[in-house]
N, C-alpha and C positions, 0 to 999 in steps of 0.2 A: 379443537381449533389450532392448538399448537402443532399437531401432527400435519394439518393441511399446510400451515406456514412452512414447516420444516421440509415437506415434500416439494413445495414451490421453490424454496431456496436451493435444494439439491438439484432440481431441474435446471435452475439458472446456472449452477456450477457445471452440470453436464454440457449445457449449450456453450458455455465459455470454453471448455476444453475442446469441443467440436469446432469452435471458431478458429482454432489454430491448425487443425488437421482432421481428416476423417479417421474415426476409430471404430473398429468393429464393436457391435453391441456387447458381446460377451466380455471383451477386453475392457470396455468402458464400465460395465457393471462391476467387474473385478476391481478396477481402479477406484470406483466410488466407495467400495467397502473400506478402503484404506484411510479415508478422510474422517476425522472426528470433529464434531461441532464444539466451539468454544463461545460461550456467551459472556460478554464483557459489559460492565456498567461504566458510565462516564468516569474517567480517571483511572480505570484499571489498566495495568501494564501487561504486555505480552512478553517483552524483552527488556532487560536492564543491563547496563554495562557490567562486563565481567562474566556474563552468561554465555554459554555455548549455544549456538542456534542450530537446533536439530530439525526445524520444521520449515516447510514452504506453506504460505498461507493464501487464502482467498477471502476477500471481504464480501460476504453475502449481502450484508446491509450494515450501514453505519460509517464511521470514519476513524481511521487510525493515523496518528502523526508520528513521523520518524525524526528524531532530534538527538542532539548531543548537548551536554552542558559545557559552556566555556566561561570560566570565572563566575560561575553561579547563574549565568544567563542561558536560557534555552535558545539554541540555534536550530531552527526547523529546516530540515532538508526536503521533506516531501509529505504530502497528504495522500492517503490511500482511501478511496471511497468505493461505494457499491460496484461490484462486478470487476474487481481488479485483483490480480495475483501479486503478492509481494513477500519480501522477507528482508532481513538485514543481509544483503547479497555478499559483501566481503566476508563477514563472519561465517555465513552458511557455506560458501564455496571453499574457503581456506580452512575451515574447522578451527578457527581461532576465536577467543572470547570477543564478544561484541563491545564496541565503544559507544553504542547508541541505545536510546530508548525507543520502544514502540508502544504507544499509549493511545487509548480510546478517548476521543473528544466528546463522544456521545454513546448511548447504548448501541452496542455493535455485536454482530454475529459474524464470526469467521469460521472457516473450515480449514483444518490443518492436516497435512500429510507429513510423515517423518521422512527424513532424507533417505534412510535405508529402504523404506517402502517404495519411495519414488524411484530410487536407483534400481531396485529389483524389478519394478514394472518396466523400466526402460530396457533392461536386459532381455526381457521376454518379448518385447514388441517394438518394432521400428516406428510404428505409428505413435506410440506413447513416448518413445525417445524423442521423436520430432516435436511433439507437444512440449515436453520438458525443456528441450533446447530453446524453442521459440519463446516460451513463457519466461524463462530465466533471462534470455537475451533482452526481452522487452523490459523486464524489471531493471536490468543493468543500464540499458539505454536511457530509461526514464531518469535515473539519477545523474548519469553523465551529461545529458542535454540540459538538465535543470541547473547543474553547476556552471556549464558553459554559458547559459543564458544570464545567470547572475553576474557573470564577469563581463559580458559583452553588450548588455542593454542598459539603458538609463532607468532610473527609478520609475519614471512615468511609463515607459514602454513595458516594463515588467508588470506594473499595476494594471494597465489597460489590457494586456494580454490575459492576465488572470481573470479579469472581469469578463472578457469575451469568451474564454475557453472554459472557465469553471465558476460561473456566477453563483452556484449553489454554496460554494465555500464561504461566501460572505455572510450567509445566513446561519451556517452550521458551525463555524469556527470562531472563537474569540478574536477580536481585532489585534490583540498583542501577538497572537500566533501568526496571523496573516502578515503583520509587520515584520516579524522575524523571518518568515518565509521569503519575503521580498527584499530582505537585507536592510530593513529600515527600523527605526525606533517607533514606538507607538505614536509619539508626538509627530515624527516625520511623516508617518502614514496619514495622520489626521490632517496635517497641513496640505499634503498632496491631494487628499480627497476634497478638501475645501477649495483648493485652487482649481480643481477640475469640475467643481460643482457636483460632486458625488456624495456629499454628506457634510 
């Protein structure tokens, strides 16, 4: 049973790569050999501050949150859920130690490829280089637009947008993490939900 599930998750990964650009079958098969599976339990961490980030990741199933600690409080930057590529982009690109955590909020399966394996494949193939560029660009833009939204929208606008775009997060992620992601306190989120008749 586990083998069938693993095969299905790998097929999803292949389709995700192909969603960025066409890749010849032989090149794609070679690329797939570079990924290794990591199974995480709820609360397990992929990255901690001070760690060098040598991998680019794909969430096959589950949820990872990206956060930093400020005066002992978690400040959530992003949630990565099923079928998303992610990493700590600044640390990965610059080769510097991370300032962030990447942690599972639930049982999660990710596939990881090392930076050296990824870069070697990009040298061999323009198709894979295009995939690498577009997937990294998407990961960067996700963080950039998220920060921009935090600064330019009201609490209510951010909450309603999250509800419309990612309603699953409300069921999968503790409310205090949702509050942090929205730039609110848990009490502030609770009051906002009551005011909007959402809880």
